[in-house]
N, C-alpha and C positions, 0 to 999 in steps of 0.2 A: 658278478664279474665286471669288469669295466671295458668299455670298448676303447683297445689300444689306439684306433684312429682320431676318436674324440679327444682322448687324454692327450695325445701329440699336437691336435690343432689348438688345444688350449695352452699348452705350452710353448706353442711357435707364437700364439698372439701374446703372451708376456713377453717373449724375447724381443719380438718386434718392439712392443710398447716399451721394453725399458731402452732400446737400441735409437728409439725417437727423443725419448726424454733425455739421454744422455747426450746426444747430439744438440738438442736445442739448449741444454745448461751448457753445453761448452762453447755453442756460439756465443750465448750471450756473456759468458765471462773472457772470452778473446779480447785482447786489446784492441782499440782499433788503429789503423795507419796511422792517425794524427798523433795518436799517443806513443806509438812505436818510434815515428819520426823525432818527437820531441824529446824521447829518450835518448835516440842515438845524437841529437844536437848536444844535448847536454853532456854526454860521455865525451864527444870530440872536443867541446870547449875545455874540459878537466884534462883531457890528456895532453891538447895544447899548452894550458897553464902549467901542466908538470914539465913538459919539455922547456918551456921557457923559464921556468925556477932552476932546471938542472944546468941548462945553458949559463945562466945568470951565475950559478954557484961554481961553474968550472973556469968562467973569466975571473974571478974573484982571486 
């Protein structure tokens, strides 16, 4: 018969190890603030260009 306390300890150790591994993987895959700023700036430029194109189309 298995000792329940030991089985629970092994389970909790595995669960904690999984959480740590998941947090490390998530942190390594998260974009840097520089990448986020670059993406936002590119999107803002595209929106400005679209607004300019629309304004030019309306004037014609």
